[in-house]
N, C-alpha and C positions, 0 to 999 in steps of 0.2 A: 473108836469114834462114836460119839453119840449124837443123835438128832432128836430135837424137841419140836413137837407139833404145838403151835400156838393158835387159839382160836377165840373169837367172841361170838356168842350165841344169844338168841332170845326167840322163843317159840318156833323151834326148828324140828318138831316131831316128824314132819313129812321126810326129811332127808337125813337126819343126824345118824341114824343107824348105818346107812350105806356109806356115808362120808367116813365114819370111824372104822368101819370094817375095811375100807380100802386103805386108810392111813396107817393103822396100827400094825400092818405087816411091815411097814417101812421105817417108822420112828421108834424111839426107845421110850419116850414119855409123851404125854399130852397134857397140855394146860389149857383148860376151857374156862374162860370168863363169862359167866352168865349174868346178863344185864336185866334179869327180871322175868324169866319165863313163867307163864301161867298155863301152859299146856303140859304134855307128858315128856317134854324134852329131857329133863333131869331124871325122870323115872326110867326112861329107856337107857340113859347113860349108866345109871346105878345098877340097873338089872343085868346089862350085858357087858359093860366095860369098866366096872368099878375099880378093878385091880390095876388097870392100866391108864386111868385118867384121873387127873386131879381137878376138881371143879371149884372155882373161886366165885362167890357171890359178890356182885358188884353193883352199886347204885348207878344207873345210866345218867349221864350228864350231857346228852346231846353232843358227844364228842367221841368220834370213833378212835382217834389217836390215843386219847387218855385211856380208853378201855383196852386197846391193843398194848399199850406200854405197860399196863398191869400184868397182862399175860407174859410179856418179855421178862419182867422182873422176877418171875418164878421159874424161868427156863434154865436148866442146868446143862443143856447139850452144847456141843461144839458148833452145831449148825442149828438153825431154826427154820422150820418149815411152816409157812402160812397157808392156812385153807379157811374157807368159809363153809358153814354147815350144809349149804346147798350145792356143794362141789363133790366131786368124786375124783380121786387121783389114781392113775394108772402108771405103775413104775417098775422097771427092772432094777431091784434093789441092789443086786451084785454089781451091775454096771454103774449105778449111781454112786455106790461107795468107793468103787474103783477111781471114778473121776474125782470125787471129794478128797480121796486120799493123796492124790497126786498133783492137785491143782494149787496155784498161788492165788487163784481168783477169790474174791470175798463174797461175791453175790451172783446169783444165777436167775434169769427169767425162765419161767416154766410156760410153755405154749398152753393156751387156754381155748378151749372150744365152747363157745356160749350158745346154748340152744334157745331158739326163738320160737314163739308161738306160730309164726308164719310158716315154719318148717325149715327156715334157713338156719344155718350155722355160722356164727361169726368166729373167725380165728383171730386170736390176739397174742402178740409176743411183746407186750409192753410193760408187764408188771413183774417186779422183783418178788419172788415168792420163796426163795431159798437163800440164806446168807449166814456168814459166820456170826456167832453170838459174841460180838466185841463192842458192847455198849451202844448198840443202835437204838434209835428212838424214832417214833412216828410223830409227824407234824401235820396239822390240818384236821379241822373238826369233821370233814367229810371228804371222800376220795383221798384219804390220807396217804402221805408219801414217807417212805423210810429215809432216814437221815443217819449217815455215819459220823462218828465223832470228829473225824478229820475231813469230812466232806468229799472223800474219794472212794470210788468203788468201780468195779467193772460192771458190764451189762451183758455178759455172754448169755446166749439163749441156749438152753439145754436141748439136745435132739429129741424131737417129739417121739421117736422110736423108743426112747429110753425113759422119758417122763412127760407126762402130759395131764392136764386137768380138764374135767368135764364139768360145766357149769349150768345149772338149771334155774337159777334165780331170775332169769329174764323171761321165763314163761309167764304169760299174762296172769294165769290163775295164781301162781305163786307170788308175783309182784303185787297184785291187787289185795290178795288176802292178808298180806302182812303189812298193809298200810305203808309201804315204802315210799310212795310218791309224796304224800303229805308230809311224812317225816323228814324226807330228804330236802324237799322245798323249804321247810321251816329252818332247817340247819343252814342251808345255803344262803337264805335271806339274812339270817343272823350274822353269818361270816361277811356278807356284803356290807352290812352296817358297820362292822368293825374295819373292813378295808374295801371301800367302794371302788378302788382302782385297781382291783385284782382281775386281770383278764381271765384267769382260771375260774374264779367264782361265777362270773357272768356266763362263761362257756357251760359250766355245769348246770346253771339255772336254765339255759336254753335246752339242754338235753332233757331236763325234767318236763319242760313245756312241750317238747316233742312227744314225750310219753303220754302226756295229756292230750295230745293231738291239737294243741293250740299253736299251730304253726307260725301264725303272724307274730305271736309274742316270742316264739323261739327265735325267729329270724332277727328280731329286734335285739334280743340278748346276744345273739352270735355277732351282730354288727358291733354292738357295744365292746364285746370281748376283743374283736379284731382291732378296733380303734385303739384300745388299751395296750395292744401288743406292740404298737409303735413300729410296725414293720420288721420286728425281730421274730425270727422263726422259732416256734416253741414246740415242746413235745406233743401238743394237741392241734398244731396248725392245720395238718392235713385233715384231721377228722372235723375240724371246724369248717373248712371248705366243703367237705363231703355232706356235712349235716345242713348247711345252708342250701345246697343244691337239692337235697332230699326234701326239705320243707317247700321250696318253690315248686318241686314236682308234685308234691301232695296237695299244693294249692292250685295245681293246674296252670301254673304260670310257666308254660313250657317254653315260650320264647325267652323269657327272662333266665330261665334255668339254663338253657342252651347257650345263650350269650355270656352268662356268667362263667360257665364252664369252658367256653372257647378262650376266654381271657385267662382263666386260672391255668389252663393247660399249656400256656406259654411258659410256665415254670418247669424247668427241667426235672426238678424234684417230684413235682405233682405228676409228671407224665410217667412216672413209675407205678402209679396207683391204678389198677384196672377198674376199681369201683367208680372213679371219676369219669372215665371213658364210658362206663356202662350207663350211668345216669345221663351223660351227654347224649348217648345213643337213644335212650328212652325218650328224652326231650325232643330229639330230632324226629323219631318215629311218630310221636303224638303230633308233630306239625306236618307229618307226611313228607318230610325230606328224607325219603328212604335211602338214597344212595349215601347221603352224609351219615345216616344212622348206621349203615352197613360198615362204613369205615370205622366208626367208633367201636362197634362190637368186634370188628376183626382185630382191632388194636388190643382189646381186652384179652383175646386169645393169644396174641403175639406176646404179651407180658406175661401171661399164665398166672397160676396160683401163687400168691406171695407167701414168703416164709418169714417175713418180719413185719411188724406193725400190726394193723387191724384191717381185716378184709372179710367179706362174706365168702364162705366156701362155695365154689362154683362160678364166681364172677370172672375167674380167669380161664373158664372152660365151658361147662355146659350151659350156663344161664345166657350168655351172649349168643351161643348157638341156637338156643330156643327162640330168641327174639329175631335172629336172622331167618330162621325157618318160618316164623310168623309173617315176616316182611315178604318173603318169597311167596307165601300162600296168598297174601293180599294182592300180589302182583300176578297171581294165576301162573306162576312158574312152579308147577306142581312137582316135577321131578327133582328140582333143586331143593324144594322144601322138604320132600321125603327124605332125601339124603342127609340134610341137616337135622331133621327130627330124629332120625335113626342114630346119628352119631352123638346127639345130646342125650337122648334117653339111655343109651348104652355106655355113656362116659362114666369112668370109674369113680368120679366125684359125685355123681348123681345117685345118692344112696336111696332116695325115695322115688326115683324114676319119674321125676317131674316131666311133664309133657307127653307122658304115655298115652293118656286119654285123648288128647288133641291129635296125636299121631294116628291112633286107631280110627278116629272119626274121619280123618282126611283119607285114609286108605279105603274105609268103607264108602265114602262119598264118591270115590273114583273107581269103585268096584275091583280094587286091586287085592283080591282074596288070596293069591299065591303069596304076594308080599306079607300079607297079614299073618298067614299060616307059619311062615318062616320066622316072623318076628315073635309070634307066640311061642315057638319052640325055643328061640334063643332066650327069651325071658322066663321060660317055664312058668307061664301063667295061663289061666283059663280065660279067654276072651269070650264074653257072653254077647 
C-alpha cells in the first residue's frame, strides 16, 4: 500500500521543514506544487528532502482547487494525504496502515488542532484529508472541497490517538505576514461575482471580515448567507450561528447576542454545541444576569468537549469553570470561587493554566497562604 502526500505551497520557509519531517515518515512520496515562492522554501526542500519530494512549478491562478488538482494528477499512491505547509502531522503509521488495509471506506477526516494567537486551540473534525486515489477532484476557488467521481464517500473520523494534525496558520503573525486576508477576500469576491447566490461564499466573506475585525460587515454577510440557505441546514450552519453571536459580543451588543442565542438554542441540534452556550453565558454575564449565565456555563460542562465538528478546546471544561469562578468572585462568594478556580486551573485540558494568576491574586487578597502554598506544590511553580 502506498500513500502520496499532496501539497501546494508558496513562501512557507517558516514551517515547511517541520511539516515534511513529520509527514515523510508516513508517506511513500510527496508531490509539492509551488505557486511562486520567492523565499527559501524550495531551497529548504532541495537541501533536506530532495530525494523524497517532487516539486512542480505552477503559475498561480487565484484558484486553490486548480493547484490542488495539479498535485493530484501526479500522485501514484493508493491513498492521498493532504497537508498544508503550516501544519504538522502526528501519526501512528502502523495502526494507520492497519486501518487502511482493512477498510472499505474511501475517505477519512483527520482531527485538526488550530492554534490561535489568543492561546486558544480550535478543534475541528470537518475536513477530509485522507482518501483513496480514485479520480477525485477539488472544486471551488477557495475553501475547496473534494469531490468523488460518483459523488459518494464516507466521512469517518480517524481516532486522534492514531492520527491528528496541528495547524499554525491561524496565528496572527503567520496570517498577516503571508497576506492571506487580502488574497482570500479578493478570491471570495471574485467567486461571488460568478455566483452571487452562493450562501457558502457569503459565509466565507463574513469570516474574513471577522478576521479584519469589521464585525458589522461580517454580521451583514452572515445574514446574507443565512437567507440564501433558505432554511436548509448546511455543513456550516452551526458555525454561522456561532460566528454571528461572536460578532454581536465583540460589538458589545450583549442583549442582542443573548436574545439571538436564546432563540437559536431552541434547536435541538444546536443544543449539542457547548460554544453556543458559552457565548450566551458571556452575554448574560455582561448584562449582570449572573444566575442565567451560570446555567449556560454549567450546560457547557454537561455537554463536555466535543469530538466532532468545530469547537474551542476548553469550552466544554475549564473555560466555563473560569467564568463561573469570576461570577462567584463578583458575588463575594469567595469559597465557591476558590473551588472553581482550582478545578479550572488544574483541569487536564487547561494546558496553559489559564486563570492561574487570577486565582493567586484572589488567595493573596484573602490571606489564604496555606491554600496558596498547597497550590504552588501541585503546580510545581514558583509563586513570587
